[in-house]
TITORDO-395152 format. One line per field, with one value per residue (C-alpha): z, y, x; residue number from 1; residue in three letters; chain. Coordinates in steps of 0.05 Angstrom, whole numbers, plus 32768, in hexadecimal, padded with zeros to 4 digits. Layout:
N
pz Z,...
py Y,...
px X,...
resi NUM,...
resn ala,...
chain A,...
This chain:
329
pz 7B27,7B62,7BA0,7BE7,7C18,7C62,7C89,7C87,7CAC,7C8E,7C5B,7C4A,7C31,7C0F,7BEA,7BDC,7BBF,7B95,7B80,7B7B,7B42,7B0B,7B31,7B50,7B8D,7BD4,7C18,7C5C,7C96,7CDE,7CE6,7CD5,7CD2,7CA5,7C74,7C7D,7C66,7C2D,7C0A,7C0C,7C05,7BEF,7C02,7C01,7BF1,7C06,7BD8,7BEB,7BBD,7BDF,7BAD,7BC2,7B97,7BA7,7B9D,7B9F,7BB3,7BC8,7C10,7C42,7C8E,7C73,7C4F,7C3F,7C10,7BF1,7BCA,7BBB,7BAF,7B82,7BB8,7BFF,7C17,7C62,7C80,7CCC,7D09,7D21,7D5D,7D29,7CF0,7D0E,7D03,7CC3,7CB4,7CC7,7C96,7C5F,7C69,7C4C,7C16,7BED,7BB7,7BC6,7B92,7BAF,7BD3,7C13,7C18,7C62,7C54,7C9F,7CD7,7D02,7D0B,7D03,7CD8,7CA3,7CD4,7CF4,7CAC,7C92,7CD3,7CB2,7C6C,7C5D,7C4A,7C01,7C00,7C2A,7C1B,7C38,7C16,7C37,7C24,7C34,7C1C,7C4D,7C66,7CA0,7CAE,7CAB,7CBE,7CAE,7C6B,7C5B,7C58,7C4D,7C19,7C48,7C18,7BE0,7BE7,7BBF,7BD6,7BCE,7BD1,7BE1,7BAC,7BE8,7BC8,7C00,7BD2,7BA0,7B55,7B4F,7B83,7B67,7B25,7B3E,7B5E,7B21,7B13,7B5C,7B4E,7B07,7B2F,7B5D,7B2D,7B00,7B38,7B3F,7B7F,7B68,7B79,7B73,7B79,7BAA,7BB9,7C02,7C2D,7C74,7C5A,7C4B,7C8A,7CBA,7C83,7C91,7CDB,7CE1,7CC1,7CF1,7D31,7D1E,7D0B,7D2D,7D72,7D71,7D49,7D7B,7DBB,7DA3,7D7C,7D41,7CFA,7CD8,7CB8,7D03,7D0E,7CDC,7CFA,7D36,7D33,7D82,7D58,7D21,7D4D,7D71,7D33,7D1B,7D5B,7D57,7D0A,7D10,7D4F,7D1E,7CEA,7D22,7D37,7CE3,7CE5,7D1A,7CF4,7CB7,7C8D,7C64,7C60,7C1F,7C21,7C40,7C70,7CA1,7CC0,7C83,7C66,7C9C,7C9F,7C47,7C5D,7C92,7C60,7C27,7C5F,7C78,7C84,7CA1,7CE4,7CEA,7CF4,7D40,7D46,7D36,7D61,7D9C,7D7F,7D84,7DC2,7DB5,7DBA,7D8A,7D62,7D88,7DA7,7D60,7D4D,7D82,7DB0,7D80,7D69,7DBE,7DB8,7D84,7D95,7DD6,7DB7,7D8A,7DBF,7DA4,7DCC,7DB5,7DED,7DC3,7DAD,7DF3,7E07,7DDB,7DE2,7E2A,7E1F,7DE2,7E17,7E4A,7E23,7DFA,7E08,7E19,7E4F,7E4D,7E23,7E4B,7E2A,7E01,7DB5,7D99,7DDF,7DC5,7E03,7E2F,7E06,7E0D,7E4D,7E52,7E26,7E57,7E9D,7EAC,7EDE,7E9F,7EB0
py 82EC,82E7,830E,830E,8349,8330,8364,839F,83D7,841E,8401,83BF,83E9,8416,83D3,83BB,83FD,8406,83BF,83A5,83D7,83B7,8371,832E,834A,8334,8353,8325,8344,8334,8365,8357,839D,83B6,8376,837E,83C6,83B8,837B,83A7,83EB,83F3,8418,8464,847F,84C7,84DF,8505,8545,853D,8518,84D8,8494,8457,840F,83D0,83A2,8354,8342,830B,82F4,82B2,8293,825C,8286,82A1,8261,825F,82A6,82B1,82EE,82FE,8343,8345,8381,8370,838C,8370,834F,832D,8311,82C2,82C2,82E5,82A7,8277,8298,829E,8257,823D,8269,8273,8240,8216,824C,8286,82C3,82E7,8327,8352,839E,83A4,83C9,83B8,837B,833A,8332,8310,82DB,82C5,82BF,829C,826B,8255,825E,8256,8277,8270,8290,82D3,8311,835B,8394,83DD,8418,845C,845E,8489,8475,847F,8460,8491,8461,841C,841C,8464,846E,84A7,84A7,84D6,84D1,84B4,8491,8457,840F,83E5,8398,836C,833B,830F,82D9,82A1,82A5,826E,8271,827E,82B1,82D0,82D1,82EC,8329,8351,8347,8362,83A1,83A5,8398,83D2,83FC,83FB,840D,8453,8432,8446,83FF,83E3,83AE,83AF,8376,8398,8378,8386,83CB,83CF,83B7,83E2,8423,8419,8413,8451,8476,845E,8467,84B0,84BF,848C,8493,84DB,84E1,84B2,84D6,8519,84FD,8524,8519,850F,854E,8572,8556,857A,85BD,85B6,85BB,859F,855F,855B,8554,8517,84FB,8504,84DE,84A4,8497,849E,846F,843D,8444,8441,83FB,83E3,83FC,83CC,838F,839A,83B6,83F2,8419,842A,8470,849A,84C4,84A4,84DE,8504,84C7,84C9,8518,850F,84D2,8507,853E,850C,84F3,8529,8529,84E4,84C5,848E,8443,8450,8486,8468,8430,8461,8486,8439,842B,83EA,83D1,83FB,83DD,840A,83C1,83B1,83F1,8413,83D5,83AF,83E4,83DF,839F,838F,83D2,83AC,836F,839B,83C3,8400,843A,844B,8487,849F,8467,8443,8481,8485,843B,8442,8480,845F,8426,8453,8464,8422,83FD,843E,8459,849C,84CF,84F5,8534,855B,8553,857F,8591,8591,85A9,857B,8546,855B,8566,851B,8504,8526,850C,84D6,84BB,8498,844D
px 7E0B,7DDA,7DED,7DD0,7DDC,7DDA,7DC3,7D98,7DA6,7DBE,7DF4,7DD5,7D9A,7DBC,7DDD,7D9E,7D7C,7DBD,7DCC,7D85,7D6C,7D98,7DB5,7D9B,7D98,7D74,7D7E,7D7C,7D66,7D47,7D1B,7CD5,7CB9,7CF0,7CE7,7C9D,7CA3,7CD0,7CB1,7C70,7C79,7CC3,7CFF,7D0C,7D4B,7D62,7D98,7DD4,7DB5,7D7C,7D50,7D2A,7D26,7CF6,7D12,7CF1,7D34,7D1F,7D26,7D15,7D1F,7D2A,7D6B,7D3D,7D1B,7D56,7D79,7DC0,7DED,7E29,7E46,7E2B,7E33,7E39,7E27,7E14,7E31,7E73,7E4E,7E1F,7E52,7E51,7E09,7E0E,7E43,7E12,7DDC,7E10,7E22,7DDF,7DD7,7E18,7E2E,7E73,7E99,7E73,7E92,7E83,7E96,7EA3,7E8F,7E93,7EAD,7EDC,7F19,7F06,7ECB,7EF1,7F11,7ED2,7EAD,7EEB,7EE0,7E9C,7EA0,7EE9,7F1F,7F20,7ECB,7EDC,7EFA,7EF6,7ED6,7EDF,7EAA,7EAA,7E5C,7E3B,7DED,7DBF,7D7F,7D46,7D0E,7CF4,7CFC,7D1D,7D6A,7D93,7DD2,7DF7,7E3E,7E5D,7E9F,7EC1,7EBC,7EF6,7EFE,7F36,7F56,7F6A,7F9F,7F85,7F3C,7F31,7F31,7EDE,7EE5,7F19,7EF9,7EB4,7ED3,7EDA,7E92,7E7E,7EA1,7E80,7E38,7E49,7E6F,7E2D,7E02,7E21,7E4B,7E96,7EC6,7F04,7F28,7F6B,7FA9,7FAF,7F7D,7F99,7FAB,7F62,7F43,7F6E,7F67,7F1A,7F2D,7F51,7F19,7EE5,7F09,7F17,7EC4,7E9A,7EB4,7EA5,7E6C,7E4A,7E69,7E4C,7E17,7E20,7E28,7E75,7E74,7E71,7EBA,7ED7,7EB6,7EE7,7F31,7F30,7F0E,7F33,7F73,7F49,7F3F,7F86,7F9C,7F6D,7F7E,7FCF,7FCA,7FA6,7FD9,8011,7FF7,7FEA,8035,804D,802C,804B,8006,800B,7FCB,7FAF,7FAF,7FF1,7FD6,7F95,7F95,7F88,7F56,7F29,7F19,7F0B,7EDB,7EBD,7EBB,7E9B,7E69,7E5A,7E0F,7E16,7E02,7E3D,7E2E,7E39,7E15,7DDE,7DE5,7DEB,7DB0,7D83,7D9F,7DC4,7E08,7E39,7E79,7EAE,7ED1,7ED9,7EFC,7F14,7F1F,7F31,7F70,7F80,7F8C,7FB2,7FDF,7FED,8002,802E,804F,8029,8003,7FC0,7FA6,7F70,7F4F,7F52,7F31,7EF8,7EE9,7EDE,7EAF,7E84,7E7C,7E5F,7E23,7E12,7DD3,7DA9,7DD2,7DCF,7DFF,7E41,7E38,7E01,7E00,7E39,7E55,7EA3,7EB7,7E99,7EB3,7EFB,7EF9,7EDF,7F20,7F4D,7F33,7F63,7F3B,7F0C,7F09
resi 1,2,3,4,5,6,7,8,9,10,11,12,13,14,15,16,17,18,19,20,21,22,23,24,25,26,27,28,29,30,31,32,33,34,35,36,37,38,39,40,41,42,43,44,45,46,47,48,49,50,51,52,53,54,55,56,57,58,59,60,61,62,63,64,65,66,67,68,69,70,71,72,73,74,75,76,77,78,79,80,81,82,83,84,85,86,87,88,89,90,91,92,93,94,95,96,97,98,99,100,101,102,103,104,105,106,107,108,109,110,111,112,113,114,115,116,117,118,119,120,121,122,123,124,125,126,127,128,129,130,131,132,133,134,135,136,137,138,139,140,141,142,143,144,145,146,147,148,149,150,151,152,153,154,155,156,157,158,159,160,161,162,163,164,165,166,167,168,169,170,171,172,173,174,175,176,177,178,179,180,181,182,183,184,185,186,187,188,189,190,191,192,193,194,195,196,197,198,199,200,201,202,203,204,205,206,207,208,209,210,211,212,213,214,215,216,217,218,219,220,221,222,223,224,225,226,227,228,229,230,231,232,233,234,235,236,237,238,239,240,241,242,243,244,245,246,247,248,249,250,251,252,253,254,255,256,257,258,259,260,261,262,263,264,265,266,267,268,269,270,271,272,273,274,275,276,277,278,279,280,281,282,283,284,285,286,287,288,289,290,291,292,293,294,295,296,297,298,299,300,301,302,303,304,305,306,307,308,309,310,311,312,313,314,315,316,317,318,319,320,321,322,323,324,325,326,327,328,329
resn met,lys,val,ala,val,val,gly,ile,gly,ala,leu,gly,cys,leu,leu,gly,ala,tyr,leu,gly,asp,gly,gly,asp,val,ile,leu,ile,gly,his,trp,pro,glu,gln,val,ala,thr,ile,arg,gln,ser,gly,leu,trp,leu,glu,asn,pro,asp,gly,ser,arg,thr,his,his,met,pro,ala,ile,thr,gln,asn,pro,asp,glu,val,gly,leu,val,asp,val,ala,leu,val,val,val,lys,ser,arg,gln,thr,arg,asp,ala,ala,arg,thr,val,ala,lys,ile,leu,lys,pro,asp,gly,leu,ala,ile,thr,leu,gln,asn,gly,leu,asn,asn,cys,ala,thr,leu,arg,glu,ile,leu,gly,gln,ser,arg,val,thr,val,gly,val,thr,ala,gln,gly,ala,thr,val,leu,gly,val,ala,asn,val,arg,his,ala,gly,his,gly,pro,thr,tyr,phe,gly,arg,asp,ser,thr,leu,gly,pro,ala,gln,leu,asp,cys,leu,pro,his,val,val,glu,leu,phe,asn,gln,ala,gly,leu,gln,ser,his,leu,met,glu,asn,ile,asp,gly,leu,ile,trp,gly,lys,leu,ala,val,asn,ala,ala,ile,asn,pro,leu,thr,ala,leu,leu,arg,val,pro,asn,gly,phe,leu,ile,glu,his,glu,ser,leu,ile,glu,ile,met,thr,lys,ala,ala,asn,glu,val,ala,glu,val,ala,his,ala,gln,gly,ile,val,leu,pro,phe,pro,asp,ala,ala,glu,gln,ala,leu,arg,val,ala,arg,ala,thr,ala,gly,asn,arg,ser,ser,met,leu,gln,asp,val,asp,arg,gly,val,pro,thr,glu,val,glu,ala,ile,cys,gly,ala,val,ala,arg,val,ala,arg,asp,asn,gly,val,tyr,thr,pro,val,asn,val,arg,leu,cys,arg,leu,val,arg,lys,ile,glu,gly,gly,asn,pro,pro,leu,val,glu,pro,gly,asp,val,asn,gly,leu,leu,gln,leu,leu,ala,asp,asp,ser,ile,arg
chain A,A,A,A,A,A,A,A,A,A,A,A,A,A,A,A,A,A,A,A,A,A,A,A,A,A,A,A,A,A,A,A,A,A,A,A,A,A,A,A,A,A,A,A,A,A,A,A,A,A,A,A,A,A,A,A,A,A,A,A,A,A,A,A,A,A,A,A,A,A,A,A,A,A,A,A,A,A,A,A,A,A,A,A,A,A,A,A,A,A,A,A,A,A,A,A,A,A,A,A,A,A,A,A,A,A,A,A,A,A,A,A,A,A,A,A,A,A,A,A,A,A,A,A,A,A,A,A,A,A,A,A,A,A,A,A,A,A,A,A,A,A,A,A,A,A,A,A,A,A,A,A,A,A,A,A,A,A,A,A,A,A,A,A,A,A,A,A,A,A,A,A,A,A,A,A,A,A,A,A,A,A,A,A,A,A,A,A,A,A,A,A,A,A,A,A,A,A,A,A,A,A,A,A,A,A,A,A,A,A,A,A,A,A,A,A,A,A,A,A,A,A,A,A,A,A,A,A,A,A,A,A,A,A,A,A,A,A,A,A,A,A,A,A,A,A,A,A,A,A,A,A,A,A,A,A,A,A,A,A,A,A,A,A,A,A,A,A,A,A,A,A,A,A,A,A,A,A,A,A,A,A,A,A,A,A,A,A,A,A,A,A,A,A,A,A,A,A,A,A,A,A,A,A,A,A,A,A,A,A,A,A,A,A,A,A,A,A,A,A,A,A,A,A,A,A,A,A,A
C-alpha cells in the first residue's frame, strides 16, 4: 500500500517519521528549504520521553514525482484544503482513499467536491506535535487516532481502511475504526475549541491551561457549547463529556504547542474561523447561543497575521479581562 502525506507541518512530519520507517510513504510539501533539508539530511523527531530519533522519509515538492497512491492523508491547514484536493486528484488511484486528519469543519466536504464522495473519509487524531525547526519536530504527546468507516465510501475504500489502521498500529500510533463520522468531526471540534484559542492567546503549551481553574472553566464552556451545537443537529459525540475529553487531551499533550499557537508564532493566519467561527455559524443556524466561541474567535482574529499579542505570555488575568469586556467586536 502506497501512502502520500499531503502537508508537512508538525503532524505531517510526525506521520512521515512513524509511517515512513515501515511503509511505502512519501511526504508532499511546499516549503523548499524543508523539502531539501529532509531529503538531504533526514528528519529529527524529539520523543515525549526526551529521546531523539532520526528518520529518512521520502519527500518531494512535485506531485508528478509521486506516481499513483492508494491512500492520501491530508494534513494541511483548512484554508489550504482545496489546493490539497487538487494535488490529491493527480496522484490518487481511481479506487484510492483520501483521509482528512485536519482541524475544523468542512474539510471533508471540500475534498469530496473534487475527489468524489466515495473516495473521502475523516480521521481524527489526538497526537500532539510541534515544529522545532526546518527538519526537527517534537512529538509532544501520544493519543489515539480514529478513522471514520463512512457508509458513502466505495467497496475498495472500505476494504482499504483496515489496512490503514494496521499501518498506524504497526508504526506505534494507536488507531481504531469508528462508524460515527459526524461524531468524530464534532468531537475533535469540541477539543480544539477548548484548547487551541486559549493557548494561542496566552502563548502557552496545552498543559498550562489545566493548571488554572479559571481557564478550565473557559475550556469547559467552549467545549460544552460545541457539544450543544452537535446535539441540536442530532449528532452524538464519541465521548459522554466534551469538557472532560478536552481536559484529558490537554493533559495527554501537556508539552505541545497547539497548531493555532504555532500559526500565531509564525505570524500566519490561524484556523480559528474553521473551529470557533464555524461553531458559531452553525450555532446561529440551529438557534444555539455560543458566546465563548464567538469571543475566542474575535480575540484570535486580532492577533493573526503578525499582529501584536493582546496580553503578555501566560497573563491569565489579562485574558480574563478581555473575555469579560462586552465591547469586544
